[in-house]
N, C-alpha and C positions, 0 to 999 in steps of 0.2 A: 214193586215200583224201583227199587234200589236194583234189582234184578235186569229189569228192562234196562234202565240207565247204562250198566256195565255191558249188557251185549250192544247196545247202540254205540257206546264207546270202541268197544271190540272191533265192530264193523267199521266205524269210521277210521279206527287206526288200519285195519286190514285195506281198506279201500286207499289211504295215503300210501301205504307201501306199493299196492299195485300200481298206482299211477306214477310214484317214483321209479319203480321197475321198467315201465312202459316207456318212461322219459329216456332213461338210461337204454334201452332197445333200440328207441328211436334215433339216438345219436349214434349209436354203434352201427346201425343201419345207414345212416348218412356219411359217416366216416367211410363205412366200407365201400361205398357206391363211389365216393370221391376218389378211393385209392384205385377202384376200377378205372375211374376215367382217367385218372393221371397214368396208370398204367398203359391204356389204349394210346392216350395221346404221345407218350414215349415211343412206342411202335410206330407211330405216324411220323414222328420226328425223324426216328431213324430210317425208316425206307420209304416214306412217302412225301415229305414236305418240301423235298429239293424239286420235285416236279409240281406239287399241288399245293405248296404252301403259298402264303400272300405273295411273294416275290417268285414263285416257281416257273419253271418253264413251260409248265402246261397249267397255270392257274386260269387261263381262259376258257378250258375244258372243264376243270373241276378245282374249286379252292376248298381244301381240308379246313374249314372253319366249322364250328359245331352247328351254328345257325344255318349255314348253307345246306349242310348235309342232310339236316332235319327239312327243312322250307321245299328243296327239290326233291325230297322223298327218296334220296340215294339210301338213306337210313330210315327204316320203320321201327320206332321202339317198341321193344319186346316181340319183334317179329324178325328174327335174325335169317330166316329162310326165307323171307318175302323181301329182304333187302338187297338190293342191287350191288350195293358198295361191298357188302359181305360175300355175296355170291362170286363177285369178280376175284375176289382173294383166292377163292377155292379153284376157277378154272374159267375157260371161256364162256361167254354168256351169248345170247342174241344180239346183245348191246354192244358187245366189245370182247377184248382179249384180256386173259388172265392178267391180273395187276400183282407187284409192280411190273410195268412193261419193260421188257428187255432187260430184267433182272431174276435171279434165282426167287421162287415162289416163298412166301413167308414159312417159316418154321411152325410146327403144330401147335407149340404152346403159344406163340403169338396168335394165329388164329383162333385157337380157344379162348384166349383174353377178350379179343375182339368181340365172339360171340357172346360172352357172359356180358360185356360190357352193353351190347344191345339187348341181351334178355332181361336185363334189370332196369331197363327203360332210357338207354343211352344217356346217362347224365352228362351234364356240360362240363367239360374240364376248364372252361374258361371263367367258370363262375368260382372255382377253387382259389382262395385268395393266395395271391404270390408273395413271396418273400420280399420285402422293402430293400430295394437295392442301395449298398451302401456308397456314396459318391466318392470316385476314385480321385484323388486329390493329384495334381501335376507331379508334385516330391513323389507321391507313390509310385507313379507312374515310371518316373526316372530311375527310381530306386531299384524297380522290378528289371526294367532295362539294363541298369549297372549289374545287378545281381547276377543277371546272364551273361554278360559280355565279359565280365570277369571269370566267369566259369571256361571259357575259351582260352586256348593257349595264346600266349603274346603274339604270334605270328598270326593266328587266324584273326584276331581282334580287328584289323584294319580292312577286312573284308566283311564284317558284320554291319548290317543295316536292318531296320525295324520299320512296320508300318502299324498304324495303331488306329483303333476304333474307340479307344476310351472316350473322347468326346461325345460320340452316338451313344454309347453306354449310359454316360451320364446324363444325357437329355433326355433318356426314356425311350430310345428305339426299342421296338419289339425284338422279341427273340428270333422271330422268323425274318425280320429285316436284318438284323446282325449276321444270323446264318446266311443270308443271300451276299452281304457283303463278304464275307470268308470265302465263299465259293469264287465270286468273282474275282477276287483278289487272286486268288490261286490261278483261276484262268488266264487272267489278263498277264500277270507276271510270265507265266510258261509260255504265254503267246507273244512275249517279246524277248524270248530267250534263244541263243544259239547253243546252249547246252544239248547234250545228247540225250537227257533225261529230263523226265517230267518231275520235278521236285516242288512240293506242297509248302508253302509258308508254315513255318512251326510255331503255333501257339506258345508262349512262354509264362502266362498268367492264369490263374485258375477261372477268370470270367472269359479268358480267351478274347481279349482287347488289345493284345500286343503280339505282333507276330515278328519271327527272326527269318531273316534270308542271309545266305552267304553269297555275294556279289560273283564268286567264281562259278557257282552251279548254273548261272546264266550267261556266262561269259560276259557279264557287264563290266568286267576288268580288261578287257582286250581292245585293243585298237583304240578306243577313246573312252573316256572316264564317263559311264553313263550316269553314275550317281551324281557327279558334278553337273551334268545337263538337267538332271530331275532339280538338283538343288537352286540353279539359277531360275528355272520357271516355276519354283514354289512362292506362292505370294504369302504362306504363313508362316513361314520359317521365324521363329524368335529366338535370339540369343539371351537366353534366361537366365535372371540373376539368381543363379544356384550353383553351389559347388559341385553338387552331383551332376549337373549339366555340363559344366567345365571340363569334369574328369572324364565324363563320357565321349565327348569332343575329340580329348587327347588321347584316349583309348581306342578309338576308331578312325583318328587321323582324318576327320571330316568335321566340316562346320555343322551340318544338321543329320545327326545318327537316326533320327527317325521321321518321318513324313506320314500326313493323315492319309489313311486308305480311301476315304470316299474322293478326297481331290484327286488322288492317284488315278484312280479308276475312271473319273470324269474326264481327266485331262491327257492321261497316256494314251488312252484308246483312239486319240485323235491326232492328226497333224497339229505343231510341227513335232511336237515330244515324240508320237509314235514312229515317226520317221527318225527321230533322232538316235531312240533308244535300239531299234532295229539297225542303224546305220544303212538304212534304205539310201541308194544313190540317188544322183540326180536323173539319170537316164537308164532306161530299160537295160539299153546294151551293158552298162556297167553291172547291172544287177545279174544279166545272164551270164558275164563272164566271171562273177563271184561265185555262181552256182555251176558253173561247168557246163551251161547250156548253151549250144551253138545252133541258132535258131535257122541261117541260112544252109548250113551244112546240112542239118538234119533233114531239111524240107528237100533240098537235092538229092541226098545220097540215102536217107533212111526211113523214107516214108513206110509206115506199117512197121518199123524196127524202132526208132527212137522217137517218131512223132505221129501222132494220129489226129484227124481233124473231123468235125462234125459241123452242120450249119442247120439254122433253123428260122422262121419268118418272124418270130416273137419270143419274148423271155418275159421273166418276172420284173425285169428293171426296163424294158424298151418294147416299143411297138414295131420297132423297125427290124431288120434283119440283125442276126447274130451269128459269128463264127466262133467257135471254141477249138484250141487246139493242145493236146496234151504232150509234153516232151518229157523224156526220163531227165532227172535231175540227181543232184548228190545225195538229196536226202528223201526223194521218193519222186513225186509227180511237179512238173512246171507247166501249171494251166496259163494260157493267154487267151484273153477275147479279143475280138475284132468288132467293134461298134461302130454303127452306122447312124446318121442324122438323117437318111431317106434311103430310098429303095430303087433310085432311078439309075441307068448307066452302068458305071463300073461299081455302084452301091449294091447292085442286083447280085446276090451271090449265087443264084441259080445260073444265071447266064454266064457268071464270071467268076467260077469257084477258085480258080488259082490265081488272077491278076486283079481282084478286085481292089477298090480305094476304100479304105475305113477312115474314119472320124476321130477314133481314139479307142481305149481299150482298158481292160481289168487284167491283172495278173494273180494268181492265187498260187501260192507254192508251199511246199511242205519244209517246215523247220526240221531240225535233228530230230527233235524229240516227238514229230508224228503230227504237232498240231500245224495250224496254217497261218500263213501272214498275206498282206495283200499290197497291192501297188495299182493306182490309177495312173495312166498315162495319155499323152496326146497322139496324134496320129504319128508322129515322128519321134515317139518313146520319152519325152520330157515329164519327168514325175508331176503329178497334181496332188493337191490337197483334197480338192474336190471336183466331181464330174460335171460337165456341163449338162444342164438339165434338158437341153434339147436333144440330146444323145441318150443318157440314162437318167432315170429318176425312180423315186420309192413312190410309187403312186397310193400307197397304202399308209402313209406315215404322215403327220401334221406338218413335217417337214420334209419335202420330197426331194431335196439336194442329197446325193449319195456322196458321203464322206469318206475318204480312206480311213481303214480300220473299223472304226465304229459300225458305219453302215452295212459294210461287208461282213462283220460278224453277226449282223443280226439277220442277215439273208441266209448265211452259211451255217447254221446251227447244226445240221447233219453233215457240215463237211462238204464235199462237193454236190452239187444238185443233179438230180437225175434231168434227162434231157431225151427228145427223140430226134435223132438226124433226118432231115428232110431233103438233101443233096445228092447221096449216093445214089439214089433211086432214079432221081432226074439225070445223073451222068449215064446210069447204066440204060436208059432207055433213050438217050441222044444218041441218033444213027451216026451223025457226023457233025460233031460239036466243034466250033473254033479255036479248041484249046487240047492239050495233050490229054486225051482220055485214058490212057494207061496210067499214067503219073497221077491225074485225080483220083481213079480208083485204088492206089495204091495208098494214097494219103487219107481219103474219105473211108474211114474204117466201117465194116460191117458190123451191123446192130451187136451181135454177139461179142464180139471184141470190144467194142466200146464199153458195153454195159459191164464186161468182165474188169475193166480197166476203172471203171467209176465205181463198182463195188468194192474193190481192191484199195483205192484211195478212202471209201467212204469209212471201211472197216479200221484202216490206219488212223483216222481222225477220230473215230468213236473210241477207240482203246486209249488214246492219248488224253481226251477230254474227259473221260470217265477216272483215268489216274490222277488227273488233276483235282478231281471231285467234282466236276461238272456234270451236266445232265445233257445227254444226246439230243439234239431236236428240240422243238417246240418254240417258244419265244426266246429272246436273249435277255437273261437278267440284267446284265450289263447295261443295256439300253435303258430299263426302267431306273436303274440306280442314278446313271448319269443325270436323267429328267429330275430324279428326287434331289440331287446334289444341286442341280441349276436352280432349283426353286427359292423361294424366300425363307427365311431364318425367323423363328419366333424367338421370344425372349430365351427360353430354357436352351435352343440351340445355340445362339449366340453368347449367352452366357458360358455354355460347355465349351465353346470352340477358345474361350481365353481361360479355362480352367477354373472357373466360378460357379457356383450354385447360385440357382436363378435370383432370388430374394437379395442375394449380396452384390449381385452384378445391376439389378434395378436401384439399389440403394446407391450404387458407386456412380451412376448415371444421374441420379438428384443431384448428386453433391458436386459434380465435375462438369466445368463448362466446355472442357475441350471434347467430352464423351457427348455431352449435348449439341455442341456445334458439329458433331460429326453424323447427326442424324438419328440419334440412337432413342431419344425422347418417346418415340412410337412405340419402342417395345414394352413400356409401361400402361399402354393403352390395350383395352380389351381387343384382342386378336390383332394386336399389332406386330408387324413383321417389317423386315428389312430386307431388300433385293439382294441377291447375292453378289452382282458386280458392284454394287455400292458398298456393302461389307468388305468386299476384297479391297477395294480401292482406298478405304478408312482404315483397313486393319493395322497397319504399323502405327497410325495415330493413336488407335485405340489400347494397343498393349503399352505404347508410351505412355499414356494418360494414367493407365492402370499399374504404372511403376514395376513392371516385370521383367525389364531390360536391364542386362549387365551393364552397368555405367562404364565398364572399361572396353565395351565392343564397339565395332564401326557401326552397328546397327542402332547403338544408342545416340551417337552423335548424328547419323544421317536422320533418326527420327527427330531429336530435338532441333537439328537444324531446319526440318520441314515446319515444325512448330513454330520456330522464329519466322520463318517466311509467310505462314499464315497470319502471324502479328504485324506483317510488314516490317520486319526487324532484317532487311536483306543482306546487309555487310554481316552482321551476327551469325546469318543463316549460313553464308559462305565460309566463314570461320570454323563452325560445326562441321561443314561438309568437308573442309580441308582436312580435319582431324580424322576424319572418318577415312578418307583416303589414304592417309599416312598409316593406319593401323590396316586397311585392306585396299591396297592399290589397285586390286582387279575387280572393284565392285562398278559395274556397269550402273546400277540402279543411282550410286552417289554421283557419278558423272552427269548422269540425266537430270538428277535433281539441281546439281550446282548450275548444269547450263541453263537450265529453266530459271533460276533465281537471276542469273546474269542476264538473260534475256529481260527479267522484269527492270534490270537497270540500266537497260539500252545498252550494255557491254556485248553486243553481237558477235563480234570476232571471237572473243573469249570463250563465249557459248558454245559457238559452233566447233572449236577446239574441244570443248568438253564431250559435245555430241560424237564428234570423230572418234574420241578415246572410247567412249562407250560402244561405238558399233564395231570397235577393233575388238573388244573383249566378246560382245554378243552381237553378231551381224542379223540384219534383218528385222529389228524390233521396231514395230509400227511408231510406238511414241517417240523414240528417239529420232526416226526419219522426220516424223511428220513434223518436230519441233525444229529440227534442223533447217528444214524447207520454211518455215515460218521467219527464223532467224536470217537466211539467205534472203529472202523477200524483203525484210526491212533492210537490208544492206543494199537493194535493188539488184540483186545476183538473181535475175529472173530466170534465166534458162536451168542454172544449177538448182533453183527452188523447185522448178517444175520437174526436174529429175528425181529429188526425192520425193515429191507427191506421187510422182509415176509408181516409183518404188513401193511407197505405201499400197497403192492400188494392186500391184501386182501380189502381194500377200494378201490383201483383205481387199476383194475386188467390189465389195459394196461398201466401202467407207466414204461415206456421203461427204465428212468432214474434207476427205482429200480432194474430191470432185470441186468443192465449193472454194478450197484455196488455190485449185486451179485457176479457177473462174476469177477470183480475187488478182491472181498475179497476170493473167491474160489482160484482164482490165486496165492493170498499170501499164501494159504494153500496148495499149490502145486495140487491142484485138477483140473487139466487141462482140462479135458473131460467134468467134471461138469460146469465149467467156459465158456468152449464152447458152451455149451448147453444154458447157460443164455444170453450169447452175442446174440446167434442166435435168441433167444425169443425177445431180444431187437430190432433187426434188422427187424423181421418180423412185428413189430409194428410200427417202423420208418426206412423205408428202406435206410434212409440219414444218419444214426446216424453216425458222423465220428469215434468218440472215440470207438466205438463198434466193428467196422471193424478193426481198430488198435489194440486194445488189444486182439481181437481173432486171429488175425494175428499172436500176438505176444505168444499167448497160443498155437498156433499150430506149432509154430517155437521151443518152448520148449519142444513138443512133438515129433519133428523129422519129422513134417509133412511138409517139405519146400514149396512144389510146392502149397499147400492150403495156407500157410503163404502167399505165394508171390500173389497168388489171392486176399486175402484179402487187402492186401497193395495197390494193382493196385486199390480196390475199393475206398478206403482211399484217395488217389492221385486224383482219379476222383471228389470227393467231395472237397477237400482242396490240389490244385496242388503244395504248396509252403511250406508244412509240412515237416519240417527238420526231426522230429522223424520218419515218415514213410519211407522216402529215407532210413535212417539209418537201420530201422529194416528189409526194402526189401532188402537191402545189405547184413544184417546178414543171411538172408534166402538164399540168391543166395550163399553166401561163403559156407553154410551148403551143398550145393549141387556142391561145387568146381567149382562154375562159377565165378571165382575171377574177370576177367575183367569186366564182368557186375556189381559184387559187388562194385568194384571201381568206377565206372560210379556212382551209387547211393550214395556213398560215397561224390565224387565230387559234385554232385548236391546237396547234404544237406550243404557240406562247401560252396557253393557260396552263398546259403540263409543265413548261419549262420556261418561265419568262428570262427576257434579257439574253437570248441567244442572238448574235450579232449577224449572222448570215440570214436568219429567217427574217429578222426585223429588216435588213438591208432588201431582201427581195420582196417583201410586202412593200415597201416604199417603192419597189420599181412597178409593181402590179397597180398600186395606187396612182401611180404618175400616168402608166397607160389608160386609165379611167378617167384623167383628168382632173383627180383629187389631190391638187398638188399642196395644199396646207397639209393634209392628212400624210402625204408621203415625205415632206419635209419633216414632219414630226418622228417620223420612223427613222429617216437619215441622221437627225438630232441625237435619237435614243441610240442607235448604233455607235455614233462618235463618243457618247457619253460613256459608253462600257469599253469602247476602243478608239482612244483619241487619235491613233496613227495609221486609221485606216483610209488610205489615200481615195479609195473608190467611193467611199460614202461622202468625201468632200467633191468629188467630181460631179456624183448624181445628182447632190444637193444644190449644188450651183447650175447643173442643167436645168433641175426644175423651178430655179428661181429665174431663170432665162425666160421661162414661159409665163412667170408672174411679172416679167419685167423690172425686176430687182438687180439692175445690172452691178451696181456697186457692190452688192453683197455677193454676185456670180464670181467678180474679180478677187474677192477675198477668199472665197471658197477654193478658187482654182490656184490661187497664192498657196494656200495651205496644203493642198494636194501635191505641188510642185516642191515643196518643201521637202515632202516626204517621199515623193516619187518624181525624180526629176525628169524623167524621160517619157512622162504621160503625154501622149498625142492629144487625147480627148480634151485633156485640162488646158492645153494651150489652145486648141480649138476655142473651147467654150469662152476662154478669157478673150481670145481675138475678137469673137463676136459680141461679147458685151461691151468692149472698148470701142468696136466699130458703132456698136449702137449710142454709146455717150459721144460719140463725134471725135475720138481719139485714134483718127485714121492712121497716122504713122506706126504707133504702138500697137494697133490692131494687125497692120500688116506683117510686123515683126513677127507676132505669135502666131499668125496663119501659115506664115512659111516655115517657121519651125514646125508647127504641127504638121504640115505637108510633107517635110523632110522625114519626121519621126514616123509617120503613116506609110510612107513609101517603104522605108528601112523594115519596118515591120511586116510589109506586103499585107497591109490593111486596106485592100482595095476599097471596102465600101465607105472607109472614114475618108480616104485620100479622094475619092469621087466626090463626095460631099463637101470637102475644103474647096476644091476645085471650083465646083459649082457656085460655091459661095463668092469666092473671090473673083469669079467673071460677072457675076449677077448683082454683086453688092453695089455697084454703082448705080443700079436703075432702082435700089429698094424694094425689089420684087422678090427676094429668094427669103424662104422660109428655112431659117437656120436649122429647126427641128428634123426637117424631112429627109429620111433615109438614115437617121442616127437614134441608136438606142441609148 
């Protein structure tokens, strides 16, 4: 028995040992598979993700995420020889060329690693626990930059600048996202460079979130200070309360030594900053002089030598004809397109290949480093920020407007696009054309010649873009990242942008009323977010509330001034803004803010002086021009105000507010038709523009277009159902149509929302009088006079209503009161004269009536004058109705 127990115990111990060894073996296998998965992903990261990562240029063709590879059967676990993904690494297949496309094949060791990864079941690298990121504090970031800048020579430090991705890293951006930003930053900076070489920004920290550039490498220090222009446009600059930051500013001799890379990519890829950094001039003629391209000379004397042309009936951005023209330039090629809004007459390039009339164009030219820059122009060569949509458009995009810089980059990811000329053959076959055939054949290149030139330009661009770390062809990652930047911010991203961890930021929001009033409480709600433009507008207020600003900086005083303004402390706000300007006299934002505060105090002249100062520092800023226009309107400088609003529209053609204010000014000038036109444009841009409906309705009312006015009021009430003013305006329009009951209903609705409005009470009294409701009308005039005892018109109308009731003594009293307030009121004299006549006071009545007649004549009030004359003629017979013809 004991032997059996001993044997049993031995077997159990053996079984336990075997299980323990199996467990160890299982963990070893899992670890080995995870290591292999990580090795495979590292190879993908190094060779594949720029094209096929989450933000890769060819992610639409294939995105290398584990789930994708398995689901679309590119990878068949344990079957490498049946996996298309693996086979394409070895060479061409029926489904496509060897990968990586356009690069050297993977080395044998990398291919063997990927094979083993598939053989063991293609384990998921995304399942491998990633090490937790340590939050990088603002001070740690500043110290990293300081360490780097002090490693440079004293002479070089003033040319050192930095771009950061630290906030995205802290907010939890994926590795693929951060990688895409690094590539996009390099591409964009070098695409804004007049330097001779492509030079990638240099990471200076282990996490690769801070990048160093030398301004001289990109010639950003020549002609104009490009970094200063960037600083002026940057809305997230913070003069930090940090000794390290202060030292950095001193070492680099600038106010903002670093800029957030995501903002830069989203902003510098578009005008105006795209134009400013490249120093693109106002006209194509100036640009051509800069690049030593003489268009007229080339076309006249050097077709086929310095210039070549082609034409076709459709292109990727236009359904109409297009001509392209390549000139030699200082740095390679200078391509100029001629685009058309139609195809008839001189817009028909097949019948007018030499003397066509175009509507606009695009210019693509090589920078010294081989990358490309872009320029949009009118038919006469003036620079445009965006192309007219009737000429060219991006049909495949959510927003079809072609904007200089970004749209062009998205279209030209392979440099110059290939095309097939359709004009030369037509020229050759035309036996007797009405143009110089020999010149046309010299100019319109043969296919082989043009194809060779295009290939040469493509090769130049490809070498440059790959040197910058970018991908040749595919979709443009910069466009994806711009959309990402323009999206809403969740709590993690908003917190990271002010240098805080999420929980700390949310706690500060709960404790700080300024942050709450900035609209940030929504970040504490599940899936809560703030819009980018709202965040940007409140950013300076947020950093002030978080006590991040250096208390000796101009920004601190400017921010505190804004806070005081928000609290209605206007004089105190101006005091702080004065101090900000003492510290930094060239700060256009402070002049703008001070001008705005002065406008609130109705100090319009002084406000305009501040707006002028701001515009001298930074011209063409929409907010400054707009607010100056408003101040000029308040001073009744209508033409000058119109000029400012029109300047706004030259910069932002879709600025609905500018059209609206043009309408307001023209209404004040009694130009009602023109005002209605402007309000209508504002409404086409913004169909829910409440004020535009309301004011357009008012203008139509003043033109006697009562039904149309009512229609606009109805639309305004759809948007804002509790608007007192709109109910009142609609009531006036209905009264104009003699629909007095309905008018009274609108006046009632307005008074339920806001009782004791004098004008509404007064006009309700008028409507009630027209319906013969005299006692009720008198009540409304009584109420109006209770609120505003010096309202002469209310005394006049009340007296007029009492005439209808035969209360002649009261009529005289009301007219006396009206004339004490308004001594020249002809109607008051007339009403009093009638009342005196009815009381038999003939001589007194005659005196009042003669005075009324004289005043009515002087005022050219023909209606009243006629009524007085008629009464005076017929009063002897007692047949005259004193109310006839008078309102």
